[in-house]
N, C-alpha and C positions, 0 to 999 in steps of 0.2 A: 495832364495837363489842367492848365488852372483857369478855373470862372473871371472872365474880365471883371475887374479889382469893383469896377463904378457900379456895375450890375448887383452884386451881391450886398456891398457895404450901405449905398446910398439908402436913404426914407426910410431909415426901423421905425414910422409911428410908433408910438407907444411904449419905445424902448425905456426902462428906466438907466439912467445914468449910475452907473456902478462907484464904490464906493468901498474903503477898508472895511469896515462894516457892513459891504452889503446892503446899505440903504441909499437912499436917495430922489430928486425930483422926478415926475414926469416928463419926457422932455416931447409933449408932443402927445394927440389922441388919446389921453384919459388914461393912458398906461397901464391898457388890459393885459392882463397874461392868463394860462392857459396852463392845463397839467399835461405833459407829454405822456404819461402812462395813459389819458383817456384816447391819445388821439385814436382814431382808426384809419388803417392806411387802406387804400383801394387801390387798385391797378388802371381802375377806369370807373368811369360813370355810367347811369344808365344809357342804355342805346335811344337815340332821337329816333322821332317817328315823325316832326313836322321843318318844314321846311323852311328857312329863312334868306330873306333879299341880301340883307347886309347886316354886319356884326362888326360891332366894335372893338377894337381889343388893343390891348397897352399893353407896349416894354417897354422895358425904363430906358433906353437910350435909345438913338434912332442908329441905325445901322453905318457904319462908315463905309462899308462895298460892299456888295453883292458879290462879289467873287469869294470864296469861301479860302480860296490857294491864298487868298493875300491877308485873309484877315477873316476872325470868328469868333466874334463873342456871340453872348448868349442869346442876345436882342435878335441878333443878326440869325442865329440858328434857328429861334422861332419862327421869325418869318418862311426861311428858305427850308425848313424839314419841309413845307407845305408844296415846294417846287419842285426841289432836287432829290433825285432818290439815288438808293445806291445799289450796287450790285447784291448783298445782303440785307435785311432790315429787322433793326433793332424792335420787338415788339413790346406791347404793353407792361407786358410780365418782365420786362427787362430779358426776353432769353431771345434768340439771332433765329430768321429764317429767309428760305430762298428768297429772292426776289428779280432783280433784272439778271441774275445767273439763279435757272432755275436749279444749277445742282452744281455745287462746290464738293470738289473731293481730294483730299490728298495720296497722292499717288508718291509711297514712300514717305522719309521725312523730309527731303527735301522739294518737293515738286506740290505745286497745287494746280490740278485743274478745274477752271471755271466755263461749264456750259452753259450757254448766252440764251436768252428766249429770243425769239423768232417774231416775235408777234410788239415788240415796243417800239413804239416812236417819240419824236422830240415835239414841242412845242409847234416848231412848224412845219409840222408833218412831216418830216426825214425818218425814216427808220434807223432806231440804233444799230449798227456794225459792229463787230468785231475791232474794227482800227477806231472806232469810236474807243471803245474800250479801254482798246491798248495807249492812246494817248492820254487820257483823262489818268490812268494810273502815274503813267511817267511823268504827266507835267505836275500829279501832289509829288513826286519823288524828288521833283527838280530840289537841289541843297535851299533855295530860296522860298519855300514855299512852306506855309506851314502846317502840312502834313508829313512832312519828306522823314520826320525821326519814326515815322511806322515803316519807313519802306531801307531803313540801314541795312538788314538781314537781305533784303532782294538783291538776287544778281541777273537775273534775267526777267523780260516781261514780254510774250509774244504772241501773236498769232499763231494757232496750229490747226485750223478749221477755221469754217464759213461760218461757225456760233460756237468756236471753243479760243480761250485764252489760256497760255500756261504760262504761271512763274515757278521761275527758280528759285533757291533759297542758299546762302554760303551757308547755313547752317538751319537746321530745323526752327521754327517756328511757329509756338503754340498760339500765338495770338496775331496773328495777322490776318486769320481769316475772320474773326470779331471783328477786325478795324476795317474792315470792309464793311462792316456794316453802319461805321462812323464815319467822319468827311472824307477816309481815306478811301473811301470806295462810293464817293459821289460820278456818275459819269456825265459828259456835256458833249454837247456836239462841236466836234471839230471845226467845221467851217466856220459857223456861227462864234465862237470866241476869237479865232484866228483873222476875221473878216472887223471884227469891232477892235481888236488890238488892245492896246491902254484904257479903250475908255471901256471895253467890258466890266461889267459891275458895277457902273455909275448912273445918275439918274438918266431916264431916257431914251435906256436902251437895253432891248430884249433878252429874257433870261436865255437860257441854254440847252434846258433841263427837259426830263419826263415827268414830271409829277402831277396829280390832278387839280391843284392850282399853275395858275403863271403870272407872271408879274404884268399886271394892267398899266398902273402909275405911281411914279415914283415923284412928289412933291419934296423937293428936299427941305428941310427946318418945317416941315410941317405935318406930311402923314404919308405912308405906302400901301397902295392897294394890291392885295391878289386878285384875282375872277377864275371862277371855276373852268379850268380848261376842256374846251370843246374837243370832244374824240377821243379823250381821255382811254389811252391803250389797255388799261384792264376794268374790261367792263361790269366786273364783279364788285368793282368801289364807283358808289353814285353817292358824290357828296350834296347833302341835304340846302346846304348855303352856298349863295349867289358868290359871295362875295366879301372878304375879312377887310377890314381896312385896319391900316396899326398907324396910334399916333403913341409917344413915349411921354412918361408923366414917372415920379419918383416921391415916395414920402408922403407928407396933407394931401399934395394934386392926385396922385394915383389912389387914394384913400377915396378922397372929392369927388373924383367920376366914376369911380366903381358903387358908391354910395347912391348918389341921385342918380344913376344908370344914362348919365353920358359915355360910360362905358360897359362891353356888355360884357369883360371878360379878363383875365392875365394870368401868366404863371409871375409868381412870386420869386425872386433869389432872394427875399427878406421878408422874415416870420412875423415881423412887428404890424405890417398892413394887416395879415390877415388873422391876428390875433383882435386888433381892433373893427375887423368888416366882419368877423362873427358873430358880432354885435348888432348888425346892420340889419334892418329888414328889407328883405329882397335879392338879398347875397348869400352866397352858401358859401364857405370856402370846404376844399377837399385836397387830404394829403394822401400823397404817394412815398414809393419806394426811391432812394439818392444816393447818391454814391457822394455825396458833398458834407466834408468836415473843416474846422475850422482847426489848427494847431502854428503852434508859436514855432518859427526857423529860427535855428541858432547859426551864423555866420564863421568865419573863419578870421572874426578878426581881434581873437584873442580872449577875452574876458568870460567866456564859455566855455573855451575848447577843451579843457576840463571834464569827462563824465560825471565827477562828485557833483559839480557844481550846477547841471543840467539837471539831475535825478532828485537832488534838493529843491530844487523848484519847482518841478513838477509835481513833488512830496506836500508843497505847500499850497499849490495850484485852487479855487474853490470853484470846480467847473460845473458845480449845482449853482451858484451865484451868478456865472456866466450866462448860463442857460433861461436863468430866470429875471436875470436883471436886461441882458443884450438881445434874447430871444423871444423875449413875452413868454419863455416857457414852454415854446414850442422848439426848443433844442433839447438832443438828449447828451449829458456828458457821457463823452467816449476815449477808452486808452487805445486807439490804431488813427492813423491819419487818413483812412476812406470809409464812408458810410459804406451800412448794411447792402446799399443797391450793387455795389459790385459783387456779393456771391451769388453768381450765375451759376455755381456747382457747389454740391457738396457743402450745401448749406450751415446742416446740424453741425461738422465740422469745421467751420469758421464762426458759426455761434458760439461755441463752447472757447475756442480759442478768445475771440474776444469777452466773453468771462472770467478767463483765468488771469487775462490782462488786468480786467476792471479788480479781482480781488488783489493784485498787488499792488503795496499801498502808493508806491508811485503814481499809479493813474486813479485813485480812488475819486469817487463822485465830489466828498467833501473832503479836508484833512482833518484828522481826529488830534489830537492832544501829541499819542504819540508819533503818528509824520511828524509834527512839527518839529517834537524832540531829533529824529530822528535825523532829518533835512538840518539842524541847527549843526548836529553832528557832523554830517557831510561838509559843511560849508567851512567848519572849522578843522577839519582832515587837508581839505582843498588849499586853505586859505584865499581870505577875498580877494580878488582883483583888486590890485591896485589902480585902479579906474573905476569909475560906477558901469554897470552893465545898462549899454545907450539900446532902448526899446524906440520903434517907428512907431507913429501914428498919426494919419493919413486927415484924422479931424471928425469921420465920420463916427458916428452912433456906435456903431458893431466896435471899431477900433476901440475907440475911447471905454468903453466899458472891458475891454480885453488888456490894454493896456493900463489901466486902474488897479484891476485885479493882479497884473504884475507886479504891481509897488507895491501892495498892501498885502503880499504872497512874500515878496521878498523883504519888507519890512519887520515880517515875523520872524524871518529867519537870517538877520544879520547881513542882508545883502544890501549894495545899495544901488540904485535904478535913476535912470534919468531918461524921461521921457522925451522925445523931440519930435514934434510936429511938421508934417508936410505937406505939399499941397498935392491933392488927391492927383495930379498927370504926373508928378515923381513918383510915387509909389509902382505905376508900371513899370518903371524901368530897372526897378529891383531884377526884374524878369529876365529882360534883355542885357544888362550892361551890368555885370560883376563892379565897376567903379561906382555904382550906383550906391552901393552896399557898403562901400567905404564909410567908417566910424560909425556902422550899426552893428549890432551884438545879437538883434534879437527882431525879428519880424511876424508878425501875424498875416497868417494867409488862407483864405479859402482855397481848396482843391476837389475839383473832381475828377472821375477819368470817364470814357467815354463805354467803357469796355467794363462786361460785367465777369469780372475775372479780377482778383487782386494783384496780380502780379502785373499787371497795369500801372500801378502806385509803386512797387516798391524797388522798382529803376533806379528811382529816383536816389537810393540809398548807396548806390553800386559807386566804387572808384570813379572818379574823372569825369561822372553825371554832372550835366550843366545847371541841373539842380540839388545837386550838391555842395551844397554851399556852405556846408560845416567842412568840409574836404575831410568826412570819416572815411577813413580806408580798411577794410576785414576783409581779407582772402575768402576765409570761410562763408563769410556775408555773401559774395560775389559770385561763388562758386554755385551757393545756394539756388541764388535769381538765375542766373546763366543757367542753369540746368532746367528749372521753373519756367523758363521761357522756351526751353526745347524739349521738353514733355506735353507729348499729346496726351496721354490719360489722366483724364483729370482727380482720380483720387490720388496718385503719386505726386501730379504736381498742386493739389492742394496742400501734401504733408509736406513738400520742400520749401512749400509758400508761407505756411506756421511758423517752422522754425526759422525760416530768415526774418517774419515777424517778429520771432519772441528775441532775434537778437538787434535789431530793430530798435524795439522796446527798450531790451535790458540798458543800452547804449546811449538812450533820450536824444533819439539823429534827429528827430521831430519831438517836440512835446504836445500830443492831442488833447484837445479840450473839447468840444463835443462836436454831434454830427446832427445835420440838418435835414429835416425830411423835404421832397417837390411839393411846392403849396400851389396850388390852382384856387381861384376864385371865380365863382360864376353868377349871372344875374340868375334870378328863379326860373324864369321860365326856357332856359336853356340845358340842354345835358347831351352826354355824348362822348367827350374829348376825355383823353384819360390824365390821368394826375401823375403817374410816377414822372421822373425825371425823361423818360422817351420824347418827352416835348421836343427835346433840341433834334432829334435825327429821326421820328415817324411822322408822319401828315395826319397830326391830331386835326385839324381844319375839317378833314373829309369824313369824321365822325362827327363833326358839331352841327347840331341842329334845335330843335323848340320840342319842348316836351309832347306837344300834341299835334297830329295832323291836320 
């Protein structure tokens, strides 16, 4: 799953524009930088004890719709995480726990039995039934819906008791249960959605969910307000904040609103503003686990079809320079295309595998003289492409930093590079229309997965996958990932995916650059919400309040 580009790449106040010599002029915000080694990661903040009538929260874009099956960018998820609930719940430490389903158990390799709670009610007071659950899951599975890929291995979804739903699979699926803690597990009230028809998810219409907050008002172009749900079914959860008003801003506007107190908090998808805001009085930045990483993705255009050229470019990339210049020092040079928040099990094994790849000179933080010499030799062996390598740039600060770094690396090893700047709106088409990628050889991407399992990423390298833009084909790789997807034992699955990860890296299917932590900034009188990327799936506002009662 890719984060919406505009929310990630826009508004990096304080970033420095990267040049071949790793120097440049500040691009606003004073050029504040930090040391990633000094960042303290925290799953959540101190528990709140005081109430709040209204909290003003910023997201970086106005939601396009509140129908997550239709569209689900980061801003939409940040709002709806408090409104809509899932069968299972992703917790602040990125573990998964029962929720609307009080039990989820595999019965053999091809059957998952869900035992539902019988006390859940929707915001209009109607009780959640097994029929609502079956209908919701089947809606997610429709080919035109955004979560349909999670259902590719599903054979049937059926009500098998008053409070029981059984899902059968065409083949064993280790990841589907985790998908139920993401958007694929959202449960909606069928009658509400069907009554609204095409109007569902648009301003002026009620939501159809069960969460601790309900949608109160959406003034398109201005603000979106959620309020504490009356008679919320889970009596153990007592939100201290009456309502949250969302507005949208990025870059200097976001920094100004938070530093002046016009806004009380925000989850940031760019690290530059966090570095600037950390120096402001009255605001504190918190950092948490994330699965987000930035990579360079080669296409099948031809210039980088030879793995030796991809390896040569990776050898010459200054990941440390990108972190400092593009992310105010808050990103970490990284050797895999998914962040450590994905390590939801066997963490020691995945951490060691990451370190082993970092020791490979192709993924070093900064290139040495030997790395450059080796890269030049690879270019010589492969032969320089007849045409320059064309790299896309949507004109935003982060992509400008990355594409300038690519140009600088290429110059050192004898590759010709052309950077082609496109409108941000065109960038999104790369992910939905293969024709949009024609004429580009290398595309910078940010990527996150909703599951704390690296298997959720590595299917992108399988033959025929829509995100395998390079056309990489390796039967051994495909077999490893396919087996990992079907292996329920965590230790065995980790061993399989580490082997697949090594193949992916050895062939430079993608060229990883940096991993980025989750960032939350909060006014000093507030506390409670999680700092990890769980804010996209967990009702963080229910934990939000003031430090004193």
